[in-house]
C-alpha positions in Angstrom: -81.1 -28.9 19.5 -80.0 -31.7 16.6 -77.3 -34.0 16.9 -75.0 -32.2 14.0 -75.6 -28.8 15.7 -74.7 -29.9 18.9 -71.1 -31.8 17.6 -70.5 -28.4 15.7 -71.1 -26.4 19.2 -68.9 -29.1 21.2 -66.2 -28.9 18.6 -65.8 -25.1 18.7 -66.2 -24.9 22.0 -63.0 -27.3 22.4 -61.1 -25.4 19.7 -61.8 -22.2 22.2 -60.8 -24.1 25.5 -57.6 -25.4 23.7 -56.9 -22.0 22.6 -57.4 -20.5 25.9 -55.0 -23.0 27.2 -52.6 -22.3 24.4 -52.5 -18.8 25.4 -52.6 -19.3 29.2 -49.1 -21.1 28.4 -48.3 -18.3 26.6 -49.0 -15.5 29.0 -47.3 -18.0 32.0 -43.5 -17.6 29.7 -43.7 -14.5 28.6 -41.1 -12.1 29.8 -39.7 -9.1 28.9 -35.7 -7.9 29.0 -33.9 -4.8 28.3 -30.5 -3.8 28.7 -29.0 -0.5 29.2 -27.0 1.1 26.5 -23.5 -0.7 27.5 -25.0 -3.7 28.6 -24.1 -3.0 32.2 -27.7 -3.5 33.4 -30.0 -6.2 32.8 -33.5 -6.4 33.4 -36.2 -9.1 33.5 -39.9 -8.5 33.8 -43.5 -10.5 34.1 -46.1 -9.2 32.1 -47.5 -7.7 35.0 -44.5 -5.4 35.0 -43.1 -7.3 38.4 -39.1 -7.4 38.0 -38.2 -11.0 37.8 -34.4 -10.6 37.5 -31.7 -7.4 37.8 -28.0 -8.2 36.8 -25.4 -5.6 37.0 -22.1 -6.1 35.6 -18.5 -4.8 37.2 -18.8 -1.9 34.8 -22.6 -0.3 36.6 -20.2 0.1 39.6 -18.3 2.8 37.9 -21.4 5.1 38.3 -22.9 7.5 41.1 -25.6 5.7 42.7 -28.0 8.7 41.2 -27.2 7.3 37.6 -27.4 3.9 38.4 -30.7 4.3 39.9 -31.3 6.2 36.6 -30.1 3.2 34.3 -31.9 0.5 36.0 -35.2 2.2 36.0 -34.3 2.9 32.3 -34.1 -1.1 31.7 -37.0 -1.8 34.0 -39.0 0.6 31.5 -37.8 -0.7 28.5 -38.3 -4.2 29.6 -42.0 -3.4 30.4 -42.5 -1.9 27.1 -41.1 -5.5 25.7 -43.2 -7.6 27.7 -46.6 -5.4 26.7 -45.6 -5.5 23.1 -45.0 -9.1 23.4 -48.4 -9.9 25.4 -50.3 -7.9 22.6 -48.7 -9.8 20.0 -49.4 -13.1 21.9 -53.0 -12.4 22.9 -54.6 -9.8 19.9 -55.2 -12.3 17.4 -56.7 -15.0 19.8 -59.3 -12.4 21.4 -59.3 -9.2 18.3 -59.1 -5.9 18.4 -62.0 -4.8 20.7 -61.8 -7.4 23.0 -57.9 -6.8 23.6 -58.8 -3.6 24.9 -61.1 -5.2 27.4 -58.2 -8.2 28.3 -56.0 -5.3 28.8 -58.2 -3.6 31.4 -59.0 -6.9 33.4 -55.0 -7.9 32.9 -54.2 -4.3 35.0 -56.9 -4.8 37.1 -55.2 -7.7 38.4 -51.8 -6.1 38.1 -52.0 -2.4 38.3 -49.2 -0.3 36.9 -47.2 2.2 38.8 -44.6 4.0 38.0 -41.5 3.6 39.6 -39.8 6.2 42.0 -36.9 8.2 40.4 -33.8 8.6 43.0 -34.6 10.5 46.0 -32.8 11.7 49.1 -32.7 9.2 51.6 -34.8 9.2 54.4 -33.9 10.9 57.5 -32.0 8.5 60.3 -34.8 8.5 62.5 -37.1 7.3 59.7 -35.2 4.1 59.2 -36.0 1.1 61.4 -33.0 0.8 64.4 -31.6 -2.9 64.8 -32.6 -4.6 67.8 -30.9 -3.9 71.3 -28.7 -6.9 71.9 -30.4 -9.6 74.0 -29.7 -9.0 77.4 -26.5 -10.7 79.2 -27.2 -13.1 81.8 -25.6 -13.0 84.9 -23.2 -16.0 85.3 -24.6 -18.6 87.9 -22.4 -19.0 91.2 -20.4 -21.6 90.8 -21.9 -23.3 93.8 -25.3 -23.1 92.3 -26.5 -26.6 91.3 -29.6 -25.2 89.3 -32.3 -26.5 92.0 -33.7 -23.6 92.5 -33.2 -23.3 95.9 -30.5 -21.7 98.1 -28.8 -24.9 99.2 -26.5 -26.8 97.3 -26.5 -30.6 96.9 -22.5 -30.4 96.9 -22.1 -29.5 100.6 -21.6 -31.8 103.0 -24.4 -33.2 105.3 -24.0 -32.9 109.0 
């Protein structure tokens, strides 16, 4: 390989490495965030869909548990869609259309998408873990026990 071709290859490699580093930094800082209609529920997610933050305003507490669950799940889905769109906008220009599909497949393999479950009836009490029983209460030592593991006390007078 001649010197000019080698330098050109090394320059392109350095440019690609710098681009990959910028891409990795961009992905690391990427988040999606969404609010419900009245702003009482705010969710922040990572590109993988993992929930990073959940904020509930006092107004969120005016809902039933079922309504609040739906609001939270809706905000999570919207934040995940926002994060996915931001990911595509960031990555697609670097890798191109064909490679973006491969990138998504690889990314999903490391962070599989799962649908959150909706509200359901609470589990029966028998299915819930039981709290630990309290520690056994130790019997108090007799007043004349000096703690030397014998029946005789050092406090008794000697003959």
